[in-house]
C-alpha positions as CSV (number, residue, x, y, z in Angstrom):
1,X,14.5,-8.8,10.1
2,X,11.0,-9.9,8.6
3,X,7.2,-9.5,9.8
4,X,4.4,-11.6,9.5
5,X,1.2,-9.7,10.0
6,X,-1.9,-11.8,10.8
7,X,-5.7,-11.2,9.6
8,X,-8.5,-12.0,7.1
9,X,-9.1,-8.1,7.8
10,X,-6.0,-7.5,6.2
11,X,-6.8,-9.5,3.3
12,X,-10.1,-8.9,2.6
13,X,-9.9,-4.6,3.0
14,X,-12.1,-4.2,6.1
15,X,-8.7,-3.3,8.2
16,X,-6.0,-1.2,6.3
17,X,-2.8,-2.7,8.0
18,X,-0.7,0.5,9.4
19,X,1.2,-1.5,12.1
20,X,4.2,-2.7,9.9
21,X,4.4,0.9,8.6
22,X,4.9,1.5,12.5
23,X,7.2,-0.6,12.8
24,X,9.0,0.4,9.6
25,X,9.1,4.0,10.8
26,X,10.7,3.7,14.0
27,X,13.5,1.2,12.8
28,X,14.4,3.4,10.0
29,X,14.9,5.8,12.5
30,X,18.1,3.6,13.7
31,X,19.2,3.0,10.4
32,X,17.6,-0.5,10.8
33,X,15.7,-2.1,7.6
34,X,12.8,-4.9,7.2
35,X,14.0,-7.6,5.0
36,X,10.4,-8.6,4.5
37,X,6.9,-8.5,5.0
38,X,4.2,-10.8,5.0
39,X,0.5,-10.9,5.0
40,X,-1.5,-14.1,6.1
41,X,-5.2,-14.8,6.9
42,X,-6.6,-16.4,10.4
43,X,-5.2,-20.1,9.5
44,X,-3.2,-22.5,11.3
45,X,-1.0,-23.5,8.5
46,X,-0.6,-19.8,6.9
47,X,0.6,-18.6,10.1
48,X,2.6,-21.1,11.5
49,X,4.1,-21.4,7.5
50,X,5.2,-17.4,7.6
51,X,6.2,-18.1,10.9
52,X,9.0,-20.7,9.6
53,X,10.2,-19.3,6.3
54,X,11.0,-15.5,8.6
55,X,12.5,-17.3,11.4
56,X,14.9,-18.9,8.4
57,X,15.9,-15.9,6.9
58,X,16.1,-13.0,9.5
59,X,17.3,-12.7,12.6
60,X,14.5,-11.4,14.5
61,X,10.6,-12.1,13.6
62,X,8.2,-9.8,14.8
63,X,4.5,-11.2,14.7
64,X,1.3,-9.2,14.2
65,X,-2.1,-10.3,15.1
66,X,-4.6,-13.5,16.4
67,X,-3.7,-12.7,19.6
68,X,-7.8,-12.4,21.0
69,X,-10.2,-14.3,23.0
70,X,-11.8,-15.7,20.0
71,X,-11.2,-19.3,17.6
72,X,-9.5,-17.5,15.1
73,X,-6.8,-16.1,17.4
74,X,-4.7,-18.7,16.8
75,X,-1.3,-17.1,16.4
76,X,-0.2,-18.8,19.6
77,X,-1.2,-22.4,18.7
78,X,1.0,-21.7,15.2
79,X,4.3,-19.9,17.0
80,X,4.0,-23.6,19.2
81,X,3.8,-25.9,16.2
82,X,7.0,-24.3,14.7
83,X,9.3,-24.1,17.8
84,X,7.7,-28.0,18.8
85,X,6.2,-27.1,21.6
86,X,2.8,-27.6,23.6
87,X,0.7,-24.5,24.8
88,X,0.3,-24.2,28.6
89,X,-1.7,-21.9,30.8
90,X,0.0,-19.7,32.5
91,X,-1.5,-18.8,36.1
92,X,-0.1,-15.6,36.5
93,X,-1.2,-14.4,33.6
94,X,-4.6,-15.5,34.3
95,X,-4.5,-13.5,37.5
96,X,-3.0,-10.2,35.3
97,X,-6.3,-10.9,33.1
98,X,-8.5,-11.3,36.6
99,X,-7.3,-8.6,37.9
100,X,-7.7,-6.1,35.4
101,X,-11.5,-7.1,34.3
102,X,-12.1,-6.6,38.3
103,X,-10.4,-2.8,38.0
104,X,-12.7,-2.1,34.9
105,X,-15.8,-3.6,36.7
106,X,-16.6,-6.4,34.6
107,X,-16.4,-10.2,35.0
108,X,-13.9,-12.2,32.3
109,X,-15.4,-14.5,30.2
110,X,-13.7,-18.0,30.2
111,X,-12.8,-17.0,26.4
112,X,-9.9,-15.3,27.9
113,X,-8.3,-17.3,29.3
114,X,-6.7,-18.3,25.4
115,X,-5.1,-14.8,25.8
116,X,-3.2,-16.7,28.6
117,X,-1.7,-19.8,26.5
118,X,2.2,-19.5,26.5
119,X,4.7,-21.8,25.2
120,X,6.9,-23.1,27.9
121,X,10.3,-21.5,26.3
122,X,8.2,-18.4,25.7
123,X,8.2,-15.4,28.2
124,X,5.0,-13.1,27.9
125,X,5.4,-9.3,27.0
126,X,2.8,-6.9,29.3
127,X,0.3,-5.2,27.1
128,X,0.0,-1.8,28.9
129,X,-3.1,-0.8,27.1
130,X,-5.2,-4.2,26.7
131,X,-5.7,-7.6,28.0
132,X,-3.7,-9.5,25.1
133,X,-0.2,-9.9,26.7
134,X,2.8,-10.4,23.8
135,X,4.9,-13.2,23.7
136,X,8.8,-13.3,23.5
137,X,10.0,-16.3,22.2
138,X,14.4,-17.5,21.4
139,X,14.0,-19.9,18.9
140,X,18.0,-21.3,18.0
141,X,18.7,-17.9,19.0
142,X,16.2,-15.8,17.1
143,X,13.6,-13.8,18.8
144,X,10.0,-14.5,17.7
145,X,7.7,-11.7,19.0
146,X,4.0,-12.3,18.8
147,X,2.1,-9.0,19.2
148,X,-1.2,-7.6,19.7
149,X,-2.5,-6.5,15.5
150,X,-4.8,-3.4,17.5
151,X,-2.5,-0.2,16.6
152,X,-2.3,1.1,19.7
153,X,-1.7,-1.6,22.0
154,X,1.0,-3.3,19.5
155,X,3.3,0.0,19.8
156,X,3.1,0.8,23.6
157,X,4.5,-2.6,23.9
158,X,6.9,-2.1,21.1
159,X,8.0,0.7,22.6
160,X,8.3,-0.7,26.0
161,X,9.8,-3.8,25.5
162,X,9.8,-5.3,22.2
163,X,12.7,-2.4,20.2
164,X,14.7,-3.1,22.6
165,X,15.5,-7.2,21.8
166,X,15.5,-6.2,17.9
167,X,17.4,-3.3,18.0
168,X,20.7,-4.4,18.8
169,X,20.2,-6.9,15.6
170,X,19.2,-5.3,13.6
171,X,21.0,-1.1,14.2
172,X,23.2,0.2,11.8
173,X,21.9,-2.9,8.9
174,X,20.8,0.3,6.8
175,X,23.0,2.9,4.7
176,X,22.5,6.2,5.9
177,X,19.4,8.4,5.4
178,X,18.7,11.8,4.7
179,X,15.0,12.6,4.3
180,X,13.9,16.2,2.0
181,X,10.0,16.7,2.9
182,X,8.8,19.4,0.7
183,X,5.2,20.8,-0.2
184,X,3.6,22.3,-3.2
185,X,5.9,20.1,-5.7
186,X,4.3,17.4,-7.7
187,X,6.5,14.1,-8.3
188,X,7.3,14.4,-11.6
189,X,8.6,18.0,-10.4
190,X,10.8,16.7,-8.0
191,X,12.2,14.1,-10.2
192,X,12.5,17.0,-12.5
193,X,14.4,18.8,-10.1
194,X,16.6,16.1,-9.0
195,X,17.7,15.6,-12.2
196,X,18.9,18.7,-12.7
197,X,20.5,19.4,-9.6
198,X,23.8,17.8,-10.9
199,X,23.8,15.4,-7.9
200,X,26.2,12.8,-8.5
201,X,24.4,9.5,-8.5
202,X,26.6,6.8,-9.0
203,X,27.6,6.6,-5.3
204,X,23.7,7.3,-4.4
205,X,20.3,6.4,-4.2
206,X,17.5,8.7,-4.7
207,X,14.2,7.9,-4.0
208,X,10.5,9.8,-3.5
209,X,7.4,9.3,-2.0
210,X,4.3,10.8,-1.3
211,X,3.1,11.4,1.6
212,X,-0.3,13.4,2.7
213,X,1.6,16.7,2.7
214,X,3.9,16.5,-0.4
215,X,6.7,14.8,-1.9
216,X,10.1,12.9,0.5
217,X,13.0,12.9,-1.5
218,X,15.1,10.1,0.1
219,X,18.6,10.3,-0.4
220,X,20.9,7.3,0.8
221,X,24.1,5.8,0.0
222,X,24.0,2.5,-2.5
223,X,26.2,0.9,0.7
224,X,27.0,1.7,4.4
225,X,29.8,3.5,4.0
226,X,28.3,6.3,1.6
227,X,27.3,9.2,3.4
228,X,24.6,10.7,1.2
229,X,25.0,13.9,3.6
230,X,26.8,16.1,0.2
231,X,24.3,14.9,-2.0
232,X,21.6,16.1,0.4
233,X,22.9,19.1,0.3
234,X,22.8,19.6,-3.4
235,X,19.6,18.8,-3.3
236,X,18.7,21.3,-0.4
237,X,20.0,24.5,-3.0
238,X,17.4,22.7,-5.8
239,X,14.9,22.5,-4.0
240,X,14.3,25.7,-2.6
241,X,11.5,27.3,-0.8
242,X,9.3,24.1,-1.8
243,X,11.5,22.2,1.1
244,X,9.9,22.6,4.6
245,X,11.5,20.0,7.0
246,X,14.9,17.3,6.4
247,X,14.1,14.7,8.7
248,X,10.4,13.7,10.0
249,X,8.6,16.8,10.7
250,X,5.6,17.4,9.3
251,X,4.0,20.2,7.8
252,X,1.3,20.6,10.1
253,X,4.2,20.9,12.6
254,X,6.2,23.4,11.0
255,X,3.6,25.7,10.5
256,X,2.3,25.4,14.2
257,X,6.1,25.5,15.6
258,X,6.1,29.4,13.7
259,X,3.5,30.1,15.2
260,X,4.1,29.7,18.4
261,X,7.8,31.1,17.8
262,X,5.9,34.1,16.9
263,X,3.4,34.0,19.8
264,X,0.5,34.0,16.7
265,X,-2.4,32.4,16.8
266,X,-4.4,30.3,13.5
267,X,-8.0,30.1,12.9
268,X,-9.6,27.9,10.1
269,X,-13.1,28.5,7.6
270,X,-13.5,25.1,5.9
271,X,-16.1,24.0,3.4
272,X,-15.6,21.4,1.2
273,X,-13.2,20.1,3.5
274,X,-15.6,19.9,6.4
275,X,-12.9,19.7,9.2
276,X,-9.9,18.1,7.8
277,X,-7.9,21.2,7.8
278,X,-8.5,22.1,11.7
279,X,-8.2,18.4,12.1
280,X,-4.4,19.1,11.0
281,X,-4.2,21.3,13.7
282,X,-5.2,19.9,16.0
283,X,-3.0,16.4,15.5
284,X,-0.3,17.8,16.8
285,X,0.4,18.0,20.6
286,X,0.4,21.0,21.7
287,X,-1.6,23.0,19.0
288,X,-4.0,24.5,21.5
289,X,-0.9,27.2,21.9
290,X,-1.6,28.1,18.6
291,X,-4.9,27.1,17.1
292,X,-7.9,28.8,18.6
293,X,-10.9,26.9,16.4
294,X,-12.9,26.8,13.3
295,X,-16.2,27.2,11.4
296,X,-17.4,24.8,9.0
297,X,-19.5,26.4,6.4
298,X,-20.6,23.7,4.1
299,X,-24.0,25.6,3.1
300,X,-23.7,29.7,2.3
301,X,-27.1,30.1,4.4
302,X,-23.8,29.3,7.2
303,X,-21.7,31.1,5.3
304,X,-23.3,33.8,5.9
305,X,-24.6,33.8,9.5
306,X,-21.7,32.8,10.4
307,X,-18.5,33.7,8.9
308,X,-20.7,37.0,7.3
309,X,-20.0,36.0,3.6
310,X,-21.8,39.0,2.2
311,X,-25.1,37.7,0.1
312,X,-24.4,39.5,-2.7
313,X,-20.9,38.2,-2.8
314,X,-21.8,34.7,-3.1
315,X,-24.4,35.6,-5.4
316,X,-22.6,37.3,-8.0
317,X,-19.2,34.9,-7.7
318,X,-20.7,31.7,-6.0
319,X,-19.5,30.0,-3.0
320,X,-16.4,28.3,-5.1
321,X,-14.9,31.5,-5.9
322,X,-11.7,33.5,-4.5
323,X,-13.7,36.7,-3.4
324,X,-15.7,33.4,-1.3
325,X,-12.6,32.0,0.2
326,X,-11.1,35.2,0.9
327,X,-14.2,36.6,2.8
328,X,-14.3,33.5,4.8
329,X,-11.0,33.4,6.0
330,X,-11.5,37.5,6.8
331,X,-14.8,36.4,8.6
332,X,-13.4,33.6,11.0
333,X,-9.8,35.4,11.9
334,X,-12.4,38.8,12.9
335,X,-14.7,36.1,14.8
336,X,-12.6,33.8,16.4
337,X,-9.9,36.9,16.8
338,X,-7.0,34.9,15.9
339,X,-3.9,36.3,14.5
340,X,-3.9,34.3,11.0
341,X,-7.2,32.5,9.5
342,X,-7.1,29.9,6.3
343,X,-10.4,29.5,4.8
344,X,-11.1,26.6,2.2
345,X,-13.9,26.7,-0.4
346,X,-14.1,24.5,-3.1
347,X,-15.6,21.5,-5.7
348,X,-14.3,17.9,-4.1
349,X,-16.3,15.8,-6.9
350,X,-17.2,13.2,-8.1
351,X,-20.3,15.7,-8.9
352,X,-21.3,19.3,-8.5
353,X,-18.7,20.7,-11.4
354,X,-19.8,22.9,-14.2
355,X,-17.3,24.0,-17.1
356,X,-16.6,27.1,-15.7
357,X,-15.5,25.3,-12.3
358,X,-15.1,21.6,-12.9
359,X,-14.5,18.9,-9.9
360,X,-11.1,19.4,-8.1
361,X,-11.4,23.9,-8.3
362,X,-10.5,24.3,-5.0
363,X,-9.6,28.1,-4.0
364,X,-7.6,28.8,-1.0
365,X,-8.3,31.9,1.3
366,X,-5.4,33.3,4.0
367,X,-6.3,36.4,6.2
368,X,-3.6,37.9,7.6
369,X,-3.2,41.4,9.4
370,X,-3.4,44.1,6.6
371,X,-3.8,42.3,4.2
372,X,-5.7,38.7,2.3
373,X,-4.9,36.4,-0.4
374,X,-6.2,34.0,-2.2
375,X,-4.8,31.3,-4.6
376,X,-6.7,29.1,-6.9
377,X,-5.6,25.0,-7.2
378,X,-6.7,23.1,-9.8
379,X,-6.6,19.5,-9.0
380,X,-7.0,15.8,-10.7
381,X,-8.1,13.4,-7.5
382,X,-11.1,12.0,-6.3
383,X,-13.2,13.6,-3.8
384,X,-11.3,12.0,-0.9
385,X,-7.5,13.0,-2.8
386,X,-8.8,16.6,-3.5
387,X,-9.8,17.3,0.0
388,X,-6.2,15.7,1.7
389,X,-4.9,18.1,-1.0
390,X,-6.5,20.9,-0.2
391,X,-5.7,20.8,3.5
392,X,-1.9,20.2,2.0
393,X,-1.7,23.1,-0.2
394,X,-3.6,25.4,3.0
395,X,-0.9,24.5,5.5
396,X,1.6,25.4,3.1
397,X,0.2,28.6,2.4
398,X,0.4,29.5,5.2
399,X,3.8,28.3,5.9
400,X,5.4,30.4,2.7
401,X,2.9,33.4,4.0
402,X,4.9,33.4,7.5
403,X,8.5,32.2,6.3
404,X,8.7,29.5,8.1
405,X,12.3,28.2,8.5
406,X,13.4,24.9,7.7
407,X,13.0,22.5,10.1
408,X,15.3,20.3,11.2
409,X,19.4,19.9,10.2
410,X,21.7,17.7,7.9
411,X,23.7,15.0,9.9
412,X,26.6,16.5,11.4
């Protein structure tokens, strides 16, 4: 299978390309692989060449982007050139577009009629999230699927229509894979664990993938007949408490699931992460069962007023200190009435560091029933990396304190 992602904005940095990752993740669960990804500009010749090349090498082609109403939305024209057909206006699509705009209380612009064009041999794909319909064209036995570039629209159309077309052609084309998710383990140390585990690698491939919450270790056979389960079992023993999930479950989900299982709640107090930790919790559906809220206390005055951090503590130890992190966590737990509270305070960078507290110095605080603990991080990244790593470390601190079980299990 091949992907073609269309858009000048993908090449000049205006928009990160996320649609291919989504499709790859969905297919991987069905042991299906993507053979190639092409990113091309909004140029008729470039799009047509990419579609034709992908068609020649693949059993299915998915094209994302270029289906809007503007003059540079020319993916349909490129497809028509490849398959040797002239585009026609689909009256039923025109009616659907007009009806959708009427339902929204808006009049439809003439340019929207571009979205009603299709190849005569193709059939439209309904778009439940937007105005741009997709298109499915079977070209000499190979499905060519056009989907919008808007991620929410592409995902809805993939799940309702496109995946069912593609899966029968590619399912089982990739070797079985086991994903082991770790936290608190740098990539180099993860590699050392694998090397020292005694795993037999002659028939296995072991890869590493850095994620927002840590490092994933991917174990798969070198060909379809190899079962990676036994090798993964050896690595599970070697990883110990650094392993938090087998499969796709995220660290945030593991923590929330354990809180819900216990019937407990959590609150956050954040300085340098500015709400990212709370965002990690609330990104998970159903988080309201365990996450009660948070306080972003950037200024010392807010730490004192909202979290009841003593002024004398700030004067003596500073805002970036274990003492302050502990006081923030205790204050959040007390003010918000939660079972647990996690606090983050530090120097994210690029400025603000001192010889005693250089950029990347972050203190975590964790307050629970009857005890408070802290952890010091010395992070080497830029501002955004340091903030994200702080969130991951804070979640992992709570996971370890609760001794949350590993999510998922090996295939049987």
